[in-house]
Structure formats: structure tokens, C-alpha cells
C-alpha positions as CSV (number, residue, x, y, z in Angstrom):
1,X,104.4,-30.6,4.7
2,X,103.2,-31.4,8.2
3,X,100.6,-33.6,9.2
4,X,97.7,-31.5,9.4
5,X,98.3,-30.0,5.9
6,X,98.4,-33.9,4.5
7,X,95.0,-34.7,6.3
8,X,93.4,-31.5,4.8
9,X,94.4,-32.8,1.1
10,X,93.4,-36.1,1.8
11,X,90.1,-35.0,3.2
12,X,89.5,-32.7,0.2
13,X,90.6,-35.6,-2.9
14,X,88.3,-37.5,-1.5
15,X,85.5,-35.1,-0.9
16,X,86.0,-34.2,-4.7
17,X,85.7,-38.2,-5.8
18,X,82.6,-38.6,-3.8
19,X,81.3,-35.8,-5.5
20,X,81.7,-36.8,-8.9
21,X,80.5,-40.5,-8.1
22,X,77.4,-38.7,-6.8
23,X,76.8,-36.8,-9.8
24,X,77.8,-39.4,-12.3
25,X,75.0,-41.7,-10.4
26,X,72.3,-38.6,-10.6
27,X,73.1,-38.3,-14.4
28,X,71.5,-41.3,-15.7
29,X,67.1,-41.6,-15.5
30,X,66.3,-44.3,-12.7
31,X,64.3,-46.2,-15.0
32,X,67.7,-46.8,-17.1
33,X,69.1,-48.2,-14.0
34,X,66.2,-50.6,-13.5
35,X,66.3,-51.4,-16.9
36,X,69.6,-52.8,-16.7
37,X,69.1,-54.7,-13.8
38,X,65.5,-56.5,-14.9
39,X,67.0,-59.8,-16.5
40,X,68.9,-60.5,-13.4
41,X,67.4,-63.1,-11.1
42,X,68.9,-61.2,-8.2
43,X,68.2,-58.0,-7.1
44,X,71.8,-55.0,-7.3
45,X,74.0,-55.8,-4.7
46,X,75.1,-53.2,-2.5
47,X,78.6,-51.4,-3.4
48,X,81.1,-52.7,-1.1
49,X,84.2,-49.8,-2.1
50,X,85.6,-49.0,1.1
51,X,85.8,-44.8,1.6
52,X,87.9,-42.5,3.8
53,X,85.3,-41.1,6.1
54,X,86.7,-38.1,8.1
55,X,83.7,-37.2,10.0
56,X,81.3,-40.0,10.3
57,X,79.1,-38.3,12.5
58,X,78.0,-35.9,9.9
59,X,75.1,-38.0,8.6
60,X,72.8,-35.1,6.9
61,X,75.3,-35.5,3.5
62,X,74.9,-38.9,3.2
63,X,72.5,-39.8,0.2
64,X,69.3,-42.0,1.2
65,X,71.0,-44.8,-0.8
66,X,72.6,-47.2,1.2
67,X,74.9,-48.0,-1.4
68,X,76.2,-44.5,-1.7
69,X,79.4,-43.6,0.2
70,X,79.7,-41.3,2.8
71,X,80.3,-37.4,1.7
72,X,83.3,-35.7,2.9
73,X,82.2,-32.1,4.7
74,X,84.0,-29.2,2.9
75,X,82.6,-26.5,4.6
76,X,84.8,-24.1,6.6
77,X,83.1,-25.0,10.1
78,X,84.0,-28.7,9.1
79,X,87.3,-27.7,8.2
80,X,88.0,-25.9,11.4
81,X,86.8,-28.9,13.5
82,X,89.4,-30.9,11.4
83,X,92.1,-28.9,12.0
84,X,91.0,-28.8,15.7
85,X,91.0,-32.9,15.8
86,X,94.7,-32.8,13.9
87,X,96.3,-30.5,16.5
88,X,96.7,-33.1,19.1
89,X,99.4,-34.9,17.0
90,X,101.8,-33.0,18.8
91,X,101.2,-35.4,21.8
92,X,102.7,-38.0,19.7
93,X,106.5,-39.0,20.0
94,X,108.2,-41.6,17.5
95,X,110.4,-44.2,18.6
96,X,112.6,-46.6,16.4
97,X,113.1,-50.0,18.1
98,X,112.4,-53.2,16.0
99,X,110.6,-50.8,13.6
100,X,109.3,-47.2,13.9
101,X,106.5,-46.6,16.4
102,X,104.3,-43.4,17.2
103,X,103.7,-43.4,20.9
104,X,101.7,-40.7,23.3
105,X,104.1,-38.6,24.6
106,X,102.5,-39.2,28.1
107,X,102.3,-42.8,27.6
108,X,106.3,-42.7,26.4
109,X,107.2,-40.9,29.3
110,X,106.2,-43.2,31.5
111,X,107.8,-46.2,29.9
112,X,110.8,-44.3,29.9
113,X,110.6,-43.7,33.8
114,X,109.9,-47.3,34.4
115,X,112.9,-48.7,32.2
116,X,115.1,-46.0,34.0
117,X,114.1,-47.1,37.2
118,X,114.4,-51.0,36.3
119,X,117.8,-50.4,35.1
120,X,118.9,-48.9,38.1
121,X,117.3,-51.3,40.1
122,X,119.4,-53.6,38.0
123,X,122.4,-51.8,38.4
124,X,122.1,-51.6,42.6
125,X,121.6,-55.3,42.5
126,X,124.9,-56.2,40.5
127,X,126.6,-53.6,42.5
128,X,125.4,-55.4,46.0
129,X,126.3,-58.8,44.8
130,X,129.7,-57.6,43.9
131,X,130.1,-56.3,47.1
132,X,129.2,-59.6,49.2
133,X,131.3,-61.5,46.6
134,X,134.5,-59.4,47.3
135,X,134.0,-59.2,51.2
136,X,133.6,-63.0,51.1
137,X,136.8,-63.4,48.9
138,X,138.8,-61.0,50.9
139,X,137.8,-62.7,54.3
140,X,138.6,-66.1,53.2
141,X,142.3,-64.8,51.6
142,X,142.7,-62.5,54.3
143,X,142.4,-65.1,57.3
144,X,145.5,-67.4,55.7
145,X,148.0,-64.7,56.3
146,X,149.4,-65.0,53.0
147,X,147.7,-62.1,51.4
148,X,147.7,-58.4,52.1
149,X,145.4,-55.7,51.4
150,X,146.6,-52.8,49.6
151,X,145.4,-49.3,48.9
152,X,146.6,-47.6,45.6
153,X,145.0,-44.3,44.4
154,X,141.6,-45.1,46.4
155,X,141.0,-48.7,45.1
156,X,141.8,-51.8,46.7
157,X,144.3,-54.4,45.8
158,X,145.5,-58.0,46.9
159,X,149.0,-59.0,47.0
160,X,151.0,-61.6,48.5
161,X,152.9,-60.5,51.6
162,X,156.4,-61.7,50.3
163,X,156.2,-60.0,46.9
164,X,154.1,-57.4,45.1
165,X,155.2,-57.9,41.9
166,X,151.7,-59.5,40.9
167,X,147.9,-57.3,42.3
168,X,144.6,-58.6,42.2
169,X,142.3,-55.8,41.8
170,X,139.5,-56.5,44.5
171,X,138.0,-52.6,44.7
172,X,134.0,-52.4,44.6
173,X,134.6,-50.1,41.2
174,X,134.1,-52.7,38.7
175,X,136.1,-50.4,36.0
176,X,139.8,-51.0,37.2
177,X,142.8,-48.6,35.6
178,X,144.7,-50.1,32.7
179,X,148.2,-49.0,34.6
180,X,149.5,-47.2,37.5
181,X,152.8,-46.2,39.0
182,X,153.1,-47.0,42.8
183,X,156.1,-47.1,45.1
184,X,159.1,-46.7,42.0
185,X,157.0,-49.7,40.5
186,X,154.9,-49.4,37.1
187,X,152.2,-51.9,37.2
188,X,150.4,-53.0,33.9
189,X,146.9,-54.9,33.5
190,X,147.7,-58.3,32.0
191,X,144.6,-60.4,32.7
192,X,141.2,-59.3,34.4
193,X,141.8,-58.2,37.5
194,X,145.5,-58.8,37.3
195,X,148.4,-56.6,37.2
196,X,152.3,-57.4,36.7
197,X,155.3,-55.2,37.5
198,X,156.9,-54.3,34.6
199,X,159.6,-51.9,35.2
200,X,160.8,-49.2,37.8
201,X,159.7,-46.0,35.8
202,X,156.4,-44.7,34.8
203,X,157.1,-45.4,31.3
204,X,157.6,-48.9,31.2
205,X,153.9,-49.6,30.6
206,X,154.3,-48.3,27.3
207,X,155.7,-50.6,24.3
208,X,159.1,-49.8,23.6
209,X,158.9,-51.2,19.8
210,X,156.2,-49.3,18.7
211,X,157.7,-45.7,20.6
212,X,160.9,-46.6,18.6
213,X,159.3,-47.8,15.4
214,X,155.6,-47.0,15.0
215,X,154.9,-50.3,14.5
216,X,154.5,-53.1,16.9
217,X,154.1,-57.1,15.2
218,X,151.5,-57.7,18.2
219,X,149.2,-55.3,16.8
220,X,146.0,-54.5,19.6
221,X,146.7,-57.8,21.2
222,X,150.1,-55.9,22.6
223,X,149.8,-56.0,26.7
224,X,151.9,-52.6,26.9
225,X,150.1,-49.1,26.1
226,X,150.4,-47.9,22.2
227,X,150.5,-44.4,22.5
228,X,151.5,-42.1,19.5
229,X,152.0,-39.2,21.3
230,X,155.2,-41.0,22.5
231,X,156.3,-42.0,19.3
232,X,160.2,-41.2,18.5
233,X,161.2,-38.1,16.7
234,X,162.1,-39.4,13.3
235,X,166.3,-38.9,13.4
236,X,165.9,-37.7,9.5
237,X,163.3,-35.4,10.2
238,X,165.7,-33.4,13.0
239,X,168.6,-33.4,10.1
240,X,165.4,-32.0,7.3
241,X,166.4,-35.1,5.5
242,X,163.0,-37.3,5.9
243,X,160.8,-37.4,2.8
244,X,158.0,-39.3,3.7
245,X,156.3,-36.4,5.1
246,X,152.6,-38.0,7.0
247,X,153.4,-41.3,5.9
248,X,156.1,-41.7,8.2
249,X,156.0,-43.7,10.8
250,X,157.8,-41.9,13.4
251,X,157.1,-38.3,14.6
252,X,157.5,-35.0,13.2
253,X,156.4,-33.1,16.1
254,X,159.0,-30.6,17.7
255,X,158.3,-32.0,21.5
256,X,161.0,-30.8,23.6
257,X,160.0,-34.2,25.9
258,X,161.6,-36.4,23.3
259,X,164.2,-34.1,21.5
260,X,168.2,-34.8,22.5
261,X,170.1,-31.9,23.5
262,X,172.6,-30.8,20.6
263,X,175.9,-31.5,21.3
264,X,177.3,-28.7,19.4
265,X,175.2,-26.3,21.4
266,X,176.7,-27.5,24.4
267,X,180.3,-27.2,23.3
268,X,179.6,-23.9,21.9
269,X,179.8,-24.7,18.6
270,X,176.6,-25.1,16.9
271,X,176.2,-22.6,14.0
272,X,172.9,-23.8,12.3
273,X,170.4,-21.1,12.8
274,X,167.6,-24.0,11.5
275,X,168.8,-26.2,14.2
276,X,165.9,-28.3,15.5
277,X,168.0,-30.0,18.4
278,X,167.2,-28.6,21.9
279,X,169.5,-25.7,22.7
280,X,169.7,-25.8,26.6
281,X,172.5,-25.6,29.0
282,X,173.4,-28.5,31.5
283,X,175.7,-28.4,34.6
284,X,178.9,-29.9,33.8
285,X,178.0,-32.9,36.4
286,X,174.7,-33.3,35.3
287,X,174.1,-37.3,34.7
288,X,172.2,-38.4,31.5
289,X,168.8,-39.2,31.8
290,X,167.4,-42.3,32.1
291,X,163.9,-41.9,31.1
292,X,165.2,-40.1,27.9
293,X,168.0,-42.5,27.1
294,X,166.4,-45.7,27.6
295,X,162.5,-44.8,26.7
296,X,163.6,-41.4,24.0
297,X,160.6,-39.6,26.3
298,X,160.9,-37.3,29.7
299,X,158.1,-36.3,31.1
300,X,159.8,-33.0,32.1
301,X,161.3,-31.6,28.9
302,X,163.5,-28.9,29.0
303,X,163.0,-28.5,32.7
304,X,164.9,-31.9,33.4
305,X,168.3,-30.8,35.4
306,X,169.6,-34.3,33.5
307,X,171.0,-34.4,29.6
308,X,168.8,-35.5,27.0
309,X,171.2,-37.6,25.3
310,X,170.9,-41.0,23.4
311,X,173.7,-42.8,25.3
312,X,174.0,-45.3,27.5
313,X,173.6,-44.0,31.6
314,X,175.2,-47.1,32.8
315,X,178.2,-47.3,30.6
316,X,178.9,-43.3,31.1
317,X,178.7,-43.6,34.9
318,X,180.4,-47.1,35.4
319,X,182.5,-47.4,31.9
320,X,180.8,-50.6,31.6
321,X,177.1,-51.8,30.7
322,X,175.6,-55.1,31.6
323,X,173.0,-55.5,29.0
324,X,174.7,-57.4,26.1
325,X,171.4,-56.4,23.8
326,X,171.9,-52.7,24.9
327,X,171.9,-50.5,21.6
328,X,172.6,-47.4,22.7
329,X,176.1,-45.2,22.3
330,X,178.8,-46.4,24.1
331,X,181.3,-44.3,23.4
332,X,184.5,-46.0,22.4
333,X,184.8,-49.7,21.5
334,X,185.4,-52.0,24.7
335,X,188.8,-53.8,24.3
336,X,187.4,-57.3,24.2
337,X,185.0,-56.3,21.5
338,X,182.8,-59.3,22.7
339,X,179.4,-56.7,22.8
340,X,179.1,-55.7,19.4
341,X,180.8,-55.9,16.4
342,X,182.8,-52.2,14.8
343,X,180.1,-52.5,12.2
344,X,177.3,-52.7,15.0
345,X,179.4,-49.9,16.5
346,X,179.2,-47.2,14.0
347,X,175.4,-48.0,13.1
348,X,174.8,-47.2,17.0
349,X,177.0,-44.1,16.7
350,X,175.4,-42.9,13.4
351,X,172.1,-42.8,15.5
352,X,173.3,-41.0,18.2
353,X,174.0,-38.3,15.9
354,X,173.9,-34.5,17.5
355,X,173.0,-35.8,20.8
356,X,176.8,-37.2,21.4
357,X,179.0,-35.4,19.2
358,X,179.6,-37.7,16.6
359,X,180.2,-36.9,12.9
360,X,177.1,-34.8,11.1
361,X,177.9,-36.4,7.8
362,X,176.2,-39.7,9.4
363,X,173.0,-38.1,10.3
364,X,170.6,-40.0,7.9
365,X,169.5,-43.1,9.5
366,X,167.3,-45.5,7.4
367,X,163.5,-45.6,9.0
368,X,163.7,-49.2,9.0
369,X,162.1,-51.4,12.4
370,X,165.5,-52.9,13.0
371,X,167.5,-49.4,12.4
372,X,165.1,-47.0,14.5
373,X,164.7,-49.7,17.3
374,X,168.6,-48.7,17.8
375,X,167.1,-45.3,19.3
376,X,166.1,-47.2,22.7
377,X,167.3,-49.8,24.9
378,X,165.6,-53.1,24.4
């Protein structure tokens, strides 16, 4: 029901009430009314009941008695006039601020324009102050000769002349990026306007604990990026043994960017029609992909010319690994046996199933945080 119909009903109801009151007042003889007040000391007081008056200018319908309320016009002509007066309601708009408000449309538009102009002026003022502050800050730091100004992706950074491990964001744009890759180095925002070098790979900015297990103890306070699309592929899912389904913390998406190559296919021995590992041919001299081996993810996917296997690339190239905490597959045990025990090596070999040619019976791997973290080098 719109406002026009509501006003019409109110007017009709008020007219009926007033008509009924007037008829009741005329039904009694005047003598009886005066007789009721003969015993009173003071004359009868005027009625103070309030009535809804839609058209007070119509005085012809009002009774001579001042105590009688205004009558509501009910003719077709008067209702037509009421329709014309209520047609102006379309010129109002509702606004909800601290409470609901009804404002004229033209006033609301003027107020909105003034508010937008004020916000724009305030924004320009803040931007101007930021430019002036950055200009003075750069002048004071560059004059000393120990700082240098770098431009990366059309943004300005301040760094030491001797080292670029830490960069300070000094651009006029108040919104710095979360991370970026420059000069074969990955930088991650650690504090406001401060970026720290975290590795030599673009994948260095992503949390490897979260990627390898789908869980990070630091949660939202972790300085590294938690990207669900970079979670490791579930090893049990690749071997059709995962029973957790959607509750599994690891990925069940068959994305070639994170699925290792099938070792048996490379040897020409894969007879599994439903094999979920990647079937791709590599050159005999192709090295192990460092990105995939360390981060279990490679942006190139099947177009990468290097082998996507979960094996330590350093050990494969040099026959040794300088990282005592490395949990990637290293092939045969080292002679000194100081790096890992035979039991730990067996667990690592189990995690490299089908990507390194280890016995397929050990493909089912526990999905605890400690087990799944063996997929990458920590």
C-alpha cells in the first residue's frame, strides 16, 4: 500500500468519525443539553479533542458551534485535490543515518554533492601533505650518501647503498603491495612500509608450513602468504587412498602445477590406466626443478623443461646436501649416516612414492603435520 492510498483511507475514516459525532450531537434536543448544565456554576467548556484536518481552508463544512471538530470533505472534487497534494511524495527520499529520515530529493542531492566535494578536498589535502612529507624525508636521507632510491614496478623504495635486503616504501601511493619479486629476489612486507628479502624464488613469500600441510600455527599473524591454491597435493589422493574427502587439509585438485611426474611412465612401465601422476617426457639430461622440489609448486606446470620430482636437487647434482634439516628424498643413504637415521630416511622415501621410483606399497602416507611437511625442504 503506497502513501497516497494510506492518506485516502485516513481521510475517509476521520470523516466518518466526525460525521458520527455530529449526528449524535444533533440527535439530543437543545433543552436537554442546557438542562444538564443548569446545576453547574460555570458554563460548558469547549472541547479540546484533536482531530485530523486534511483541508482546513474549507470552512463552509464547519458547524457554527466552535466546540464541534472540523469536518473532513468527502466529495470527489476534494479527494481529487488530496490526490494532487499527495503526488508530491515522489519528491522525497529516505535516508538511514542514526535514524530513518525523510528528505526532499533536491535537498538530498545538494547535501550529497557537498559531502562528496568535502571528502575529495580532504583526500587531496592528505595526498598533498604526504607528498611534502616524503619529499623532505628523501632529501634528508639521500644527502647523507648512505641511501639510494629504487624504482620497482613504478613504485619508489629506499634502500642502503651497500645492501638491498631491506627496502623502505616511500612512494606517493599510500597502498603498498604485500609482496613483489625484483632482481631475482622475493620481498615480503614485514612491517608498515618495510619489505624484507625472504628468498631467491617468487614462491619464497608463501608459507611453506601452510603449503605442505594446510595448517600454520601462526594463523593470521604469520608474515608469509597463506594461499589455498598453493597447498600441496594430497599423496593419499594421488594413490586413491584418501578417505577424508572435503575435510582433508591438503588439495584434491588435479593441477599439473603441483602433481609430481610419474616415475614409472618415465621408465615406460606405467600400466595404471587411472594414474593421477603427470605423464610427461623429459630430456635425459634435464635437471630436477628446484621450484617444484622445494615448494611442491611450479608455475610452468607441464611446460617446464625440468623434472617435477620430489627429490633434493642439490643432492642429485652434487651427491651431497648442505642442509642438515632437508627432508627431501636423497636416494641412497650417506656413508657416515649422520644426516638421518635409517628410519627417518625410510619415511622420506615413502613420501617420494611414484616420483622417484620407490616401492608403490608405501604410497599411503599419514596426513599429520609432521608427515606432510616432509614433502618440502624446511
